N, C-alpha and C positions, 0 to 999 in steps of 0.2 A: 050207846051209854057204853061202851067198851072204853073208849080213849079217857072220856072224864071220869069212871071210875078209877084207871092207871094215873091217871092226873092226881088222885084224891091220895092213891097210896102214894107216889112221888114227893109229894107234901106235905104226906104224915113223916116219911120218910127221911126228909130233908131236915121238917122240924126236932125231930127227937134226933139225930146227929148232933143239930146246933146246941142245943141244948148240953150236951156233951162233951162239946166242942172248948180244946185248951188255947186261949184268948194272946198269949203271948207275940206273934209274929201277926196278927190281926191289922191290916194296914187300914190307916187313917184317914185316907181318903183317892183311894182308889178303885174299880171296881171290883167284886170279887162275890162268889156265891156265898150265898146265908151258910152250908156248910159243906163239905165233899168235894169233889172238884169239879175243877174250871181250866177252859182253854180256849181256842178261836174267837175273836168278837166274831158275831152273825149280824148279820140285817139293820147295818147303821144309818139313820135315817130319819131325817126331823119333821114329822108329821103332828099337823094340829096344833102347832104352837110345842112343841114339844119333841126334847131327844130322846130317840129310843136308841137300845143297844142291847141285843141279844148273845144272846155266847154259848158256848157249846157247853156243855153240864152233866156230869153222871150224878144224882141226887143220892144214890144208893151205897156211893163211896168215896173213897177219900183216891182214890187210883181212878181210869179212867176207863169205862167203859161202854154199853148201849147210850150212844150218843141223845140226851135231850137236848132244847133248847129253854135255858133260860130267860131271865128278861128282865130288864131294869129301866127306867124312864128318867127323866130330869128336864126342868124349864132351865137349868142356866150351865149345861153343862160342868156341875161341881158335884153340887148338890143330886144324890141320886136315892132312888126309891126302889125297893124289890117288889117286881110285880108276881102271878103266877106264873109254875112256868109254861112256857106259851105250848110248846112239839112235846108228845112223848113218841116212841117208836113201836111199832108191832104190829103195824096194818100190816096189808099185802103186800103196799110200795113202799116200804120202810121198817120190815120186819126188824131188823138188827142193827139200825138208827141212824137217825135222824143227822146228819151231816150238814158242816157248813152250807152257809148259804148266805142269798140278800134279801133285799125290802126294798118295794113300790111303792107308791101313791099310785092308785089303778082308779082313776074318778072317787077319789074321796075313799077307797076300800085298801084299806093298809093289804098289803099281800107278801107272803113271804115265798121265797120258788128256794130251795133248801135239795139237799143227796139222798136222797134210802140206798141206807148200806144195809148190803143181803152177803152173809155166808153160805158156800158150796160145801168148803171144808173149814174152818173155823183154824183148829188145832194147825193148820198148815198155813192159815191165814189165805185162802181162795177162797174171793168174793166178787161178786158184780155189783154196779152200780146203777140208778137210773136217776133223774130230776123230777122231784111234784111240787105241790103248789098248796100255800092253806091261805085261808082272808080271814079278816076279823072286820064286825061291822065298831065295837065299839075301842077296837086296840092291845084289847088283851086278852079273848078271849077267841082263838081259832082255832076254823073247820078246816080241812082238808079234803082236797078238790076231787070228785068223784069222777075225775078225768085224770086221776093221776095214775102211772107218771106220767108226764105231758113229755119225756124226752126218755123212748123207758132203753137203748141201746146206745151204745157210742159208734165213731165211723167205723171202717170195716178196717182203716189201718188201724186201730187205736188198742191199745192195750187193756185191761182193767180197771186201770185208773180211770176215774169220769167221775170229778169231784168240784164242788165250790162254785157254784154258777153266780158270778155278778150280774147282774140285769139292771139296763138303765131305757132310758127312751130317745131318740134322734129322729125329729121329725114327727114324721107318723109312725113309727116303726118303732118294735122294742129291739130290742139285742140282748145278747145271752154270752157271756163268756163262760169256756169250763175248765179249770185246770186240768190235763194229762199229760200223757205220753203215749208216745209211739211203738209201736211195735219192738222198733230197734232199740228201745230205752233212752229214748230221746225225750226230755221235759218238752213242753208246749202250753199252748193256748188255742183252742179250738172256736168258733162263733157258729152263733146259731138267728135267726132274723123270725121275729113275730108281728102280728100284725093283731094282736090278740092276748098274749102271755099264753094260752092254750096250745095253738098249735104250731110246729116251729121246725122251721127249714137250713135243713147243714148248709155252712154257708165255707166254711173254710178253715186254715190252720192262719192264724194270727201271726203269731210267731216260735220261733222253736230257737231248744238250747241248739250248742256250734261241735258240739260234743263235751266239752270243759264247766257247761253249768246245770248238769243235775240230769238225772234219770226222768222225774215227776217234776213238774212245777203247780205249787199246792196253791190258794185262795188265791187266784190274780184280781186282778183288779183294771180299769182302761178308762182313762178320766183327762177330760180336757187343762191344765196349765198354761197359762200367759200363751195362749197361744200354740203350745204344742200340746203333743198326746202322748201320753205317762202308760204305762205299763209294768205294772206293781206286779214280781211273785214271788212267792216261798220257794225258789229250788230248791228239792231234794238231790244228794249225791255229789254236793260241788266239793272240790278238794283246795284245802288252807294252801293262799301262796302270801307268804311273809307274815303280818299281821294283817291281811283280809283274809275271810272266811272262817276265822275260825272256830265256830261252831259249829253242831252237830247239822244244822239246817241255818239258810239264810232269809232275809226277806232283800229286797232291792229292787229296781227298775231301771228300764228303758228309756231313752225318749229320742220321739220319730215324730215324722207327720203320716197323718192316715187315709187311704182315701175308703169312704166306704162302700161305693160304686164301683170299683174294683178288690176291696181288700186288699189293701198294699199297705204294710207299715213297714218305712225305711226309717231305722232307727241306728242309734250308735250302740255301743257298747254298753254291758249289766255293770252297776253299781250299788253298793250295800249302803243301804239307808242306812243305817245305826250302826257302831261299832263296839257296844259293850255283851254281855253275857246273853241277857235274858230280851228278845224282843222276836217276834216274831209273826206269822198269819194273819198281818197289818190285815187291815181294810179299812176305805174311806168313805164320806159322804158330803153332801153341798149343804149346806146352812141356811138359809134365810136371808142372811148378811152377804150369802156367794162365796163363805172361807169353804177350803177344803180342806175336812178336817179328817185326821188317819189317828186309828187307834189300833193298837195292836197287843198279840199276849206276852205276858212277861214272865214267859219261867221258856226253858227250854226242853224235847224228847230229853229224854237219858240223863238228863242231870240230877245233882243232887236236889231233893225236894224235903227239907226237914219237916215242914210243915203237916204230913203227912203222919207224923204222930202224935197233933196235933188234929185230926179229924178235918184238916181241910187242906186243895192243895191247886195254887194260881192266881192268878189276877191279872188283869186287863192295868195295857198303860194310862197315863197319862192321856188326856186329849191333847193333838199338836195339831197346830193350824201348817198348812205347807205353802213352802212359794216357789218357784223356779226361778233359779238366778239368769244375768242374761250368755253365762258360758254354758247350759242349761243342768247344774248344779239343785237334786231338790235340798231346800234347807225347810228344817222343822223346828218350829216354837211354840212355846205354851200358848193356848189363846189367854187374853186380858181377861177371861172368868175367874183364872185362877187367882187374882188378888184377892178376889172375895175372900180365900181363906186364910188370909194373914190376917193374925194378932197382934201382940205386940212389937216393936221394932227395937233390933240392938244394931245402932250404928258404932259398928268398933272401932274402924279410926278410917282417917283420908289424907292423902298424900306422906305417907307415911312409910320410912324405912326398913324393912327386915332385918337384919341381921339374925342367923340361924333358927329361932322360933318366937312367936306368939300364940300365947293360946286364950281362946275367949269361952271362957264356960258358960254352960248351960247344960241342964240336965234332959231336955226337949227331946223328944226322940221324931217329932213330924217336925221339920226345918224347910226352910227356905232361905238362902244366901247367893247374894250376888259379889261377884269381887272382878276390880279391875288392874292385872298388871301393868306396868308402867314397861315393854320390854327394853326401850330405848334407853332407859336408865335403873335397869337392871342388868346387876353382870355379875349372878350365882346361875354357877353351872346347870342345877337343878333348882326350881322353886315351884310350892305347892302349898296344898291344903290336906291334913289327914283328920278325921273325921273322929274324935280320940271317942274309947271307953274304955273301962278299965282296963287290969290286969293285961295290957299290953295289946286293947282289941283296937284295933283301925282298920277305918276304907283311905285310902291314900288316892288323889287327884294332883300329879306334878308335871312338868313340862320342861325338854334338855332344848335349851334355848341355840343349843348349835345346832340339833339334827331336826328343830321344830316337831318334835314325837312326842305325843300328847299319852298317858299311860294312865290307867284306873289296875288300882292294884288293890284287889279284895280279899285276898291269900289270907287275911289274919281277923276277917271277915264272915267268914262259913264257905266261903270256895279254896280249903285248903290244896286241893290238885290238879286245879284248871284255874287261877285265881285273878291273871293278868291280862289285859288286850288295851291291847295300842294303839291310837291310829295318830296318821303325816296331819298336822297343820301346815299353814303356807301363811305365817304373817309374822313380824319384825315389830312392830309398834307397840300393839298393843293384845290381848287377852283377855278376853270376857270372858266369868262362866259362872252360869246361873244352875246353881243346883238345887234340886228339890230332896228330899231325905223324907223317906215314912217308914216302919217301926220292923219294915225287910225288902226295903227298893229304893235303887240311886237312881237318879236322873235328874245326866248334865248334860246341857245347850252350852258349846262353844261357841264363843264371837256369833252370837247374835244366829245360832242356825249352822253353821260353817258343819259341823261335824256334832254328833249326839253318843250318847254313852248310856246301854239303859242294863241296868244287874239287878236281880236280888241279892240279899243281903242277910244276914243273919246273927246278929249280936248277943252276943247272950246275959253280959256285964252292961252294970247301970253307964250312963251316953258320962260324960265327962264334957264333952268341948267344942269348938271346933280349933283348928291350930292352923296358924299359916307355917310355912317354914321355908327357908334360901339354904343350900348346901352349895358353898366354898365361894362365897361373895355375900354379894347384896341384893336386895331387891324390892323396887322403889309398888304400892299399894298406892293406887289412886282413891279408890273405894273399897268401902265391904259394908256392907249393910247383912243384917239378920233377922228374918222372920218367924215367931211361933206359927206354928200352921192350927188348924181348928180339924178336929177331928169328927166328918159328916159322917159316924155310923153313930154317933155317942148322943 
């Protein structure tokens, strides 16, 4: 009864916050909480012919606080429906927070596995963490297990960082990886095994930082892709290296081969998954079509979050389909279902030579555009796109032909202090961009997912349009099409 009362209080607080919220930057086709704070995606699962996404949520405030689990579902990966809060903290197993975790289908029972957070000394951030289970018969209302915590303490060589369980089934056993730090402050992922989800045996370390890859690995995921085993982690404490690792924390992956019998994972180097400003805590799931789909938190710790003034903060990225190339690189691309958002289409131009600039006017703030640049017939030093607003407001995408450097510049759309991100491309024939713009976000897919860049933007002024430009020469545009996109929340 106590849990039910807490849920009712949280829902009431959320409703009150929603009524007082300012909507200028509210996104049109992304998952957000109804109001207040959201961060990591949790418990991604395709269950009973519906997509479920849970998320870290503070229903009482626009700032981070005691973590609850928010919940949305969808039939098509595009149109999302808010459901009641799934988990509230405060029980003996999760006194100070229901931290991140995962979801599995256990013989028809939707089961959540999550971290319980407990402060020993909150002021000095001294805490301990354990792993817990909650189950649901209807996919909406969840009951915490009487056996919680199912894992009460980390291994002896571990620090107190012990969170974000990802659970899956292989043959007849359940496996759980947990984000962890060793006592020597190296990020790592550790493995447990169970026959029933409740009684877990510690197996050992799957992978560990080499000393340059952070002191803690959050939000791990471990899955097969094109015959290889992918370890996805979100390291804390990596140092910037040129154009790489520019954010406070990263999300990236290792590719290798895994032996379940010996718990040996032979893998390559760490590769950053996205090169924008706001992409973290990524999780994946397998859908009915066999696609590996990823969703991340579309913000970054300690970054500018102006929507807090409006009574809400945080969002999740669009879903992305992951594929693995022959040279062991992960490509991310939008699922076909994103086409369901498309409204009116503007065929801007085809086979056109651009000198200086050309503006395609639109006042729409929710748009998708696709452009293909013929590099062989482009002699401009730099070519690109400006998403233009009034009063010199703009978000700029540009490609420098001589170096292959692609740049996302948000310094005049809300990120004044650290507005630029760059990535190295390897292409000399065609540069194709598929770009999704929402009221306060941009997601860029380059050359069919060879690179992606995801950032929050905060344009204050009215939209003018999309401008194609070339500097010191001309650019050949093969195709340029633009779509107005639907607002799923209206």
